[in-house]
C-alpha positions in Angstrom: 97.6 16.5 -18.4 94.8 16.0 -21.0 91.4 17.5 -19.4 88.2 16.1 -20.1 86.6 17.9 -23.5 90.4 18.0 -25.1 90.4 16.6 -28.6 93.3 13.9 -28.6 94.7 10.8 -30.7 94.2 7.3 -29.3 96.5 4.4 -30.4 95.0 1.8 -32.1 96.5 -1.7 -33.8 95.5 -3.3 -36.9 96.4 -5.4 -39.6 99.0 -7.8 -37.5 100.6 -5.0 -35.5 100.2 -1.2 -37.5 99.2 1.6 -35.3 97.1 3.7 -36.5 95.7 6.9 -33.9 92.3 7.7 -34.0 90.5 10.8 -33.6 89.0 10.7 -30.1 87.9 13.3 -27.0 88.8 13.0 -23.6 85.9 11.9 -21.0 87.1 11.5 -17.9 90.7 11.6 -16.0 91.3 9.3 -12.4 94.3 8.0 -11.0 94.5 3.8 -10.2 97.1 2.3 -8.6 99.3 6.1 -8.7 99.2 6.1 -12.5 96.8 8.4 -14.7 93.9 6.9 -16.7 91.6 8.0 -19.3 88.1 7.7 -20.6 88.0 8.2 -24.2 85.8 8.7 -26.6 86.1 7.7 -30.0 85.0 10.7 -32.6 86.1 8.8 -36.1 83.5 6.2 -36.7 80.5 8.7 -37.6 79.4 7.9 -40.6 76.2 6.3 -41.1 76.2 2.1 -41.5 78.8 2.4 -38.4 78.6 2.0 -35.4 80.7 4.0 -32.9 83.1 2.2 -31.0 82.5 2.3 -27.0 84.3 4.7 -24.7 87.2 2.9 -23.3 89.8 3.3 -20.9 93.8 4.1 -21.9 97.0 5.1 -20.3 98.6 8.3 -20.9 101.1 6.4 -23.1 98.2 5.8 -25.2 97.7 9.3 -25.9 99.0 12.2 -27.9 97.8 15.6 -28.5 96.4 16.1 -31.8 100.2 17.4 -34.2 99.9 20.0 -36.9 100.3 19.5 -40.6 102.7 21.6 -42.5 102.2 23.7 -45.9 104.0 21.3 -48.4 105.4 17.5 -48.4 108.4 16.4 -50.8 109.2 13.3 -52.7 109.5 10.2 -51.0 109.1 11.9 -47.2 107.3 9.9 -44.5 104.0 11.3 -43.1 101.0 10.2 -41.7 97.9 9.9 -43.9 93.7 10.2 -42.7 92.0 7.1 -44.7 88.3 6.0 -44.3 87.8 8.1 -41.6 89.4 4.8 -39.6 92.7 7.3 -38.3 96.0 8.2 -39.4 98.4 5.7 -40.6 101.7 5.7 -41.8 102.9 6.4 -45.7 105.5 7.9 -48.0 105.0 10.8 -50.3 105.2 9.2 -54.1 104.8 12.7 -55.9 101.7 15.4 -56.1 99.4 17.4 -59.0 98.0 21.2 -58.6 94.0 20.3 -59.3 92.1 23.1 -60.3 88.1 23.0 -58.5 86.4 26.0 -59.8 88.4 29.1 -59.2 90.5 27.7 -56.6 93.9 25.4 -56.8 94.3 22.3 -54.5 97.3 20.3 -54.3 96.9 16.6 -54.0 99.5 14.0 -52.9 100.2 10.3 -54.2 101.0 8.7 -50.7 101.9 4.5 -50.7 100.8 3.3 -47.2 103.7 1.6 -45.6 101.6 -1.7 -44.3 99.5 -2.4 -47.8 102.3 -0.9 -50.3 99.1 0.2 -51.6 99.3 3.7 -53.4 96.1 5.9 -52.9 95.6 9.8 -53.5 94.8 12.2 -50.4 94.0 16.0 -50.4 97.0 18.0 -48.7 94.6 18.5 -45.8 95.2 14.9 -45.2 98.2 14.9 -45.1 100.9 16.0 -41.9 104.3 14.9 -41.2 105.5 11.8 -39.1 106.4 12.5 -35.7 106.2 10.8 -32.1 105.2 12.3 -29.2 107.8 11.6 -26.5 108.5 13.4 -23.1 105.7 16.0 -24.1 107.5 17.3 -26.6 107.1 16.5 -30.8 109.9 14.6 -32.2 110.7 14.3 -36.0 110.7 10.4 -36.7 112.6 10.8 -39.8 113.6 13.8 -41.8 112.9 14.8 -45.1 115.8 13.1 -47.0 115.0 13.0 -50.9 114.2 16.5 -52.7 111.3 16.6 -55.2 114.3 16.8 -57.8 116.4 13.7 -56.8 113.8 10.9 -57.1 114.2 7.4 -56.5 113.4 6.0 -60.3 109.3 5.2 -59.2 107.4 5.7 -61.8 104.8 7.6 -60.5 107.7 10.1 -59.0 109.0 10.6 -62.7 105.6 11.1 -64.4 104.8 14.4 -61.4 108.4 15.9 -62.7 107.4 15.3 -66.6 104.1 17.3 -66.0 105.4 20.0 -63.7 108.4 20.6 -66.4 105.6 20.4 -68.9 103.5 23.1 -66.9 106.7 25.1 -66.9 106.8 25.4 -70.5 103.5 26.3 -70.9 103.6 29.3 -68.3 106.8 30.6 -70.0 104.8 30.8 -73.4 101.6 31.9 -72.1 100.7 35.6 -73.0 103.7 36.8 -75.2 103.3 39.2 -77.7 103.9 38.2 -81.2 104.5 40.0 -84.2 103.4 39.2 -87.3 106.5 36.8 -88.2 105.6 35.2 -84.9 108.3 36.0 -82.9 107.9 37.9 -79.4 108.9 41.6 -79.3 112.2 40.9 -77.1 113.0 44.6 -75.7 109.2 44.9 -74.5 108.5 41.3 -72.9 112.2 41.8 -71.1 111.3 44.8 -69.4 107.8 43.3 -68.6 109.6 40.3 -67.0 111.6 42.3 -65.7 109.6 44.8 -63.3 106.8 41.6 -62.8 110.0 39.7 -61.5 111.4 42.8 -59.2 107.4 43.3 -57.9 106.8 39.6 -57.3 110.1 39.4 -55.6 109.8 42.4 -53.2 106.4 41.2 -52.9 107.6 38.1 -51.5 110.4 39.7 -49.3 108.2 41.6 -47.4 106.0 39.3 -46.7 108.5 36.9 -44.8 108.9 40.1 -42.8 105.7 41.0 -41.9 103.6 37.6 -41.9 102.5 38.5 -38.5 102.0 41.9 -36.2 103.6 42.1 -33.0 101.5 43.8 -30.2 104.7 46.7 -29.8 104.0 47.8 -33.8 102.7 50.6 -34.3 98.7 50.4 -35.0 99.2 51.7 -38.6 101.5 48.9 -39.4 100.2 47.3 -42.7 100.5 44.0 -43.8 101.9 42.6 -47.3 100.0 40.3 -49.1 101.1 38.1 -51.7 98.9 40.0 -54.0 97.2 43.2 -54.5 93.8 44.5 -53.6 92.3 45.1 -56.9 88.7 43.8 -56.5 85.6 45.8 -55.0 84.2 42.9 -53.0 87.2 43.6 -50.5 84.8 46.8 -49.4 81.9 44.8 -49.0 83.9 41.9 -46.9 85.6 44.7 -44.8 82.3 46.4 -44.1 79.9 43.3 -42.8 78.8 43.4 -39.5 80.8 40.0 -38.9 84.2 41.5 -40.1 83.8 44.1 -37.0 82.6 41.7 -34.5 85.2 39.2 -35.4 88.2 41.1 -37.0 90.9 39.3 -39.5 94.0 39.9 -40.7 95.2 36.8 -42.5 98.5 37.1 -44.2 97.6 34.0 -47.1 101.5 33.7 -47.4 100.7 30.1 -48.1 99.2 31.4 -51.6 102.8 32.0 -52.5 102.9 28.5 -53.3 99.5 27.1 -53.5 98.3 29.2 -56.4 99.5 31.2 -59.3 99.7 34.9 -58.9 96.9 35.9 -61.1 94.7 33.7 -59.1 95.6 34.6 -55.5 93.2 37.2 -55.1 90.3 35.3 -56.0 91.3 32.7 -53.9 91.7 34.7 -50.4 88.3 36.3 -51.3 87.4 32.1 -51.4 88.7 31.7 -48.0 87.2 35.0 -46.8 83.7 33.9 -48.0 84.5 30.5 -46.6 85.5 31.6 -43.3 81.9 33.8 -42.1 80.0 31.0 -43.8 81.8 28.3 -41.3 80.8 30.9 -38.8 77.2 31.2 -39.5 77.4 26.9 -39.6 78.9 27.3 -36.2 76.0 29.5 -35.0 73.6 27.4 -36.7 74.7 24.0 -35.0 71.6 21.7 -33.4 72.3 19.0 -30.5 71.3 16.3 -32.5 73.6 17.1 -35.7 76.3 14.4 -36.4 79.8 14.3 -34.8 81.7 14.3 -38.2 79.5 17.6 -38.7 81.6 19.6 -36.3 84.9 17.6 -36.8 84.3 18.3 -40.6 84.0 22.2 -39.3 87.3 21.9 -37.3 89.5 20.6 -39.7 88.1 23.5 -42.0 88.9 26.2 -39.4 92.2 24.6 -39.1 93.2 24.5 -42.9 91.9 28.7 -42.4 94.5 29.2 -39.9 97.4 27.9 -42.2 96.1 31.1 -43.9 96.2 33.4 -41.0 93.0 33.7 -39.7 92.0 34.0 -36.1 90.2 30.9 -35.3 90.4 30.4 -32.0 87.5 31.7 -30.6 85.0 29.3 -33.4 87.3 26.4 -32.3 86.4 26.8 -28.7 82.9 27.0 -29.0 82.8 23.9 -31.4 85.2 22.0 -28.7 82.7 23.5 -26.1 79.7 21.8 -27.9 81.5 18.8 -28.7 82.0 18.5 -24.5 78.0 19.6 -24.3 76.9 16.7 -26.7 78.9 14.5 -25.0 77.3 15.4 -21.7 73.6 15.3 -23.4 74.6 11.6 -24.6 75.4 10.6 -21.1 72.4 12.6 -19.1 70.4 10.9 -22.1 71.7 7.7 -20.9 71.0 8.2 -17.3 67.6 9.6 -18.2 66.5 5.6 -19.7 67.9 4.2 -16.9 65.6 6.1 -14.7 62.6 5.8 -17.1 63.5 1.8 -17.0 64.1 1.8 -13.2 60.7 4.2 -13.1 58.7 1.5 -15.2 59.7 -1.2 -13.3 58.7 0.4 -9.9 55.4 1.2 -11.7 54.8 -2.6 -12.7 55.5 -3.7 -9.1 53.2 -1.2 -7.7 50.4 -2.2 -10.1 50.8 -6.0 -9.2 50.9 -4.9 -5.6 47.6 -2.8 -6.2 46.1 -6.1 -7.8 47.2 -7.9 -4.8 45.5 -5.4 -2.1 42.0 -5.0 -4.5 42.0 -9.1 -4.3 42.8 -9.5 -0.3 39.8 -6.6 -0.5 37.5 -8.9 -2.2 38.4 -12.1 0.0 37.8 -9.9 3.4 34.3 -8.7 2.0 32.8 -12.4 1.1 34.3 -13.4 4.7 32.9 -10.3 6.5 29.1 -11.9 4.4 30.1 -15.7 5.8 30.8 -14.3 9.2 27.3 -12.2 9.4 25.7 -15.5 8.3 27.4 -17.5 11.3 26.1 -14.7 13.7 22.8 -15.1 12.5 22.5 -18.6 12.8 24.2 -18.7 16.5 21.2 -16.1 17.1 18.9 -18.4 16.1 20.3 -21.3 18.3 20.9 -19.3 21.4 16.8 -18.6 20.5 15.9 -21.7 20.2 17.8 -22.9 23.3 15.5 -20.5 25.2 12.6 -21.8 24.2 13.8 -25.2 25.1 14.5 -24.1 28.5 11.3 -22.6 28.9 9.3 -25.6 27.9 11.4 -27.9 30.3 10.2 -25.4 33.1 6.8 -25.4 31.9 6.6 -29.0 31.9 8.2 -29.9 35.1 6.2 -27.2 37.1 2.7 -28.4 35.5 0.0 -29.4 38.0 -0.6 -33.6 38.4 
């Protein structure tokens, strides 16, 4: 079901039974006793100072694909949060807050961990609905039971609601024309508000209808965006070579809820620049870059995909590179093993050569001793011959 190179999540128990889903990648699939088993590599512990977990073998019931997140979460909603690079843990939304980062606005959530009852702050990208993977289908474990306005008496929820009310009052007073007496020009204000509301309502209605363009529609069908393109930078962006090679038609529909109308266009431009920058980062990836950098790129593209960007090509390339990284790691280990065996064989060969030289030296000394023995024997033979001749001469001498 999960082929090698597929990014998955593996269940792991911590803190007396709490289940944490750890991002991992399938290395190998095999059968054992008619049951599919998988060797997986942990992709969560990539920070410096933390040792990577060894590969482990799990069965199919311990695996699930990576679920998708949503654009917004309600108060008291059960969710999963990504904490400390460890994995996804069960929590409950206790409130939210908009934070401005430069020209962009980002939503943060106050989440209470169900296991420790500790309340922490998370970016929207670090949340996702609490679901269970069952029989090959995602099932909602618990639906959104409470709306943002119902509350539960929690102080955090009350503070968030009060802050939201304060923001609404501030926005209602913003940019109202005043006369000398300090009162607004009612007729002009009503007309401007009416026209502005009509334009906004019409744009949002059209956006819901054309968030995606079907293949059987005419090619000149245009997409209605949640803002008007007024900035000249759009011409520059659309004339870039990368825009022609990797054409994009993002709908930016989440900006309807994530950003104020006057900041949506700047947010969209920022996303376009971010997308092109991420493409360059993918092309510049090196084989020794940390795994955490690959995962960060994957998460960034996933965020852009929510706004209608086509990220299939870069995500596919990153997954392929991750697969190659694992092959590289495996081959590196094989090379180390081969080099170790080679070093051991070289050591044995050197020892054998030393023994051979020692035997040669002993043979040479033995040859010298044999030569000396032969020379001594030759002298003795000569002496025997001399004695024999002297014996004969003595015996045959005349009287």
